[in-house]
C-alpha positions in Angstrom: -0.1 -0.1 -0.1 1.3 3.6 -1.0 0.7 5.9 2.0 2.7 8.8 0.4 0.5 11.5 -0.7 1.5 14.3 -2.8 0.8 17.8 -1.7 -0.2 20.6 -4.1 -1.1 24.3 -3.2 -2.8 25.6 -5.9 -3.4 29.0 -4.4 -6.3 31.1 -5.4 -7.9 29.4 -8.7 -11.5 29.2 -10.3 -13.6 26.6 -9.1 -14.3 25.2 -12.6 -10.6 24.9 -13.3 -9.9 22.9 -10.4 -12.5 20.8 -10.5 -11.5 19.9 -14.2 -8.0 19.0 -12.9 -9.6 17.1 -9.8 -11.3 15.1 -12.2 -8.3 14.3 -14.3 -6.2 13.2 -11.1 -9.1 11.2 -10.1 -9.1 9.5 -13.5 -5.8 8.5 -13.5 -6.1 6.9 -10.5 -9.2 4.9 -11.5 -7.7 4.0 -14.7 -4.8 2.5 -13.2 -6.8 1.0 -11.1 -8.6 -0.8 -13.6 -5.5 -1.8 -15.5 -3.8 -3.2 -12.6 -7.0 -5.5 -12.0 -7.3 -6.5 -16.0 -3.4 -7.2 -16.5 -3.1 -8.5 -12.9 -0.4 -6.0 -12.2 0.4 -4.2 -8.9 1.3 -0.9 -9.7 1.0 1.6 -6.7 -1.4 4.1 -7.2 -1.1 7.5 -6.3 -2.6 9.9 -3.7 -3.0 13.5 -4.1 -3.9 16.2 -1.4 -4.6 19.8 -3.1 -5.1 23.0 -1.2 -7.0 25.8 -3.0 -9.0 29.1 -2.4 -11.9 29.6 -4.8 -13.3 33.0 -5.8 -16.8 33.5 -4.8 -18.9 30.2 -6.0 -21.6 28.2 -5.0 -21.7 24.6 -5.5 -24.9 22.2 -5.3 -24.1 18.4 -4.7 -26.1 15.7 -6.7 -28.7 15.3 -3.7 -29.0 19.0 -3.4 -32.1 21.2 -3.8 -31.5 24.4 -6.2 -34.2 26.4 -4.2 -31.6 26.7 -1.5 -29.7 29.2 -3.7 -31.3 32.0 -3.0 -30.1 34.5 -5.8 -31.0 34.9 -9.2 -28.3 34.7 -12.0 -28.5 38.4 -12.2 -27.8 38.6 -8.6 -25.0 36.0 -8.8 -23.3 38.2 -11.5 -23.8 41.3 -9.3 -22.1 39.6 -6.4 -19.1 38.4 -8.6 -20.3 34.7 -7.9 -20.3 31.6 -10.0 -22.7 28.6 -9.4 -22.2 25.0 -10.4 -24.2 21.9 -10.1 -21.5 19.1 -9.2 -20.9 15.5 -8.7 -20.2 15.3 -4.9 -22.6 14.6 -1.8 -24.6 16.7 0.0 -26.2 20.1 -0.7 -25.4 23.5 -1.4 -22.1 25.3 0.2 -20.3 28.6 -0.4 -16.6 28.8 -1.3 -14.5 32.1 -1.3 -11.5 34.1 -0.2 -10.5 33.3 3.3 -11.8 30.1 3.1 -9.2 26.9 3.2 -10.4 24.1 1.0 -8.7 20.6 1.1 -9.4 18.1 -1.8 -7.9 14.6 -1.1 -7.5 12.3 -4.2 -6.8 9.1 -2.1 -7.1 5.6 -3.1 -8.6 4.4 0.0 -7.2 0.9 -0.8 -3.9 2.4 0.3 -5.4 3.3 3.9 -9.0 1.4 4.5 -12.1 0.8 2.5 -14.5 2.4 4.6 -16.4 5.8 3.4 -17.6 6.3 6.9 -14.6 6.3 8.6 -12.8 8.4 6.1 -15.6 11.4 6.4 -14.8 10.8 10.3 -11.4 11.3 9.9 -11.8 14.4 8.0 -13.9 15.9 10.4 -11.3 14.8 13.1 -8.6 16.6 11.3 -10.7 19.7 11.6 -11.7 19.1 15.1 -8.2 18.8 16.4 -6.8 21.5 14.1 -9.5 24.0 15.9 -8.5 22.6 19.4 -5.3 23.8 18.9 -7.1 27.2 18.6 -8.7 26.8 22.0 -11.9 26.0 20.4 -14.1 23.2 21.7 -15.8 22.1 18.6 -17.4 18.5 17.4 -19.9 16.9 15.2 -23.9 17.5 15.0 -25.8 14.0 14.8 -26.8 13.5 11.2 -25.2 16.7 9.9 -21.7 16.0 8.0 -18.9 18.7 9.0 -17.7 20.3 11.9 -19.7 22.5 14.5 -19.4 24.6 17.5 -22.1 24.9 19.8 -23.6 21.6 19.1 -26.7 20.9 21.2 -27.3 24.9 21.9 -29.4 27.2 20.2 -25.9 29.0 19.1 -24.5 25.8 17.1 -23.1 27.1 14.1 -21.0 25.3 11.2 -17.0 26.0 10.4 -16.3 23.3 8.2 -18.5 21.8 5.6 -17.7 18.3 4.0 -18.5 16.7 0.8 -16.8 14.0 -1.2 -17.1 12.0 -4.0 -15.6 8.2 -4.6 -15.6 5.4 -7.1 -13.6 2.0 -6.9 -12.4 3.4 -3.6 -10.8 6.6 -4.9 -11.7 10.0 -3.4 -12.3 13.4 -4.7 -13.8 16.7 -3.3 -13.4 17.2 0.4 -13.5 19.8 2.9 -13.9 23.8 3.4 -12.9 25.3 6.4 -13.9 28.7 7.2 -10.6 30.9 8.3 -11.3 34.3 7.3 -14.4 34.5 5.4 -17.0 37.0 4.6 -19.9 35.2 6.3 -22.4 37.7 4.2 -22.3 35.1 1.3 -23.8 32.4 3.4 -26.9 34.6 3.8 -27.5 33.9 0.0 -27.9 30.1 0.5 -29.5 27.6 2.9 -25.9 26.3 3.8 -26.0 22.4 3.4 -29.7 22.5 3.4 -29.8 23.0 7.2 -32.3 25.8 8.1 -32.0 27.8 11.3 -28.5 27.0 12.0 -25.6 29.7 11.7 -22.3 29.4 10.0 -19.0 31.2 11.6 -15.4 31.7 10.8 -12.3 31.2 12.7 -11.3 34.8 12.8 -14.5 35.4 14.0 -14.4 32.8 16.9 -10.9 34.0 17.9 -12.2 37.8 17.6 -9.2 38.8 15.4 -9.3 40.5 12.2 -7.0 37.9 10.5 -6.1 34.2 11.1 -2.6 33.0 9.7 -3.7 30.7 6.9 -0.7 29.0 6.4 -0.5 28.1 9.8 -4.0 26.5 10.2 -2.9 24.5 6.8 0.2 23.2 8.6 -1.7 21.9 11.5 -4.4 20.6 9.1 -1.7 18.5 7.6 -0.2 17.2 10.7 -3.5 16.0 12.0 -4.1 14.3 8.7 -1.0 12.8 8.4 -1.1 11.2 12.0 -5.0 10.0 11.5 -3.9 8.8 8.0 -0.7 7.2 8.9 0.2 8.9 5.7 3.5 11.0 4.9 3.2 14.2 2.6 5.3 14.6 -0.4 6.2 18.2 -0.5 8.2 18.2 -3.7 5.4 19.5 -6.0 3.6 21.7 -3.5 3.6 24.9 -5.5 4.3 23.3 -8.8 1.5 20.8 -9.8 
């Protein structure tokens, strides 16, 4: 099993461009698995982890309800935002500046073949990261992601998750609000959940701006521990 993960930081990049790049990497891993099975070979499959930040964009998962987008096409354009229906699970979410997005493209045959466990470990990596900032957070029953104030009237979501998997290969991933303009969430019913708020790390800490590079390092440290993986950083700024 190959537990090395190639790390790439794409910086600020258009959502559709990144989605197409994810699909390219995803298809390469799936095709290699099919070839291994057909030719009875054992060529190691690669794993990737992409960090990226997107311009303002709303994405709707395959099980989502388009009515959860509260903007018309003209209103989207006025806000400088785009909208895509995509092939991950989950409902509608927002990506934008100040949000750390992580896309693990893993062959789970290299780790474990359990999607439920995969989602819980993604959440755990964020929970452990936020605890380093003194925040008590956790899971909300029946609602994927990471939350603060669970079980109180002040429950608020700080990290959304949505993944796709085929032949145990994953894509899409997590979106952690770090220095986000939360006003953009007012234009949707986030993840299709009514009556619950969304928050950002800088708001919770009462600071103007959190060091995003530091947050990324903490996420990777916990991800590496939880998945018993090693990150290859040789192509981090050169995908």
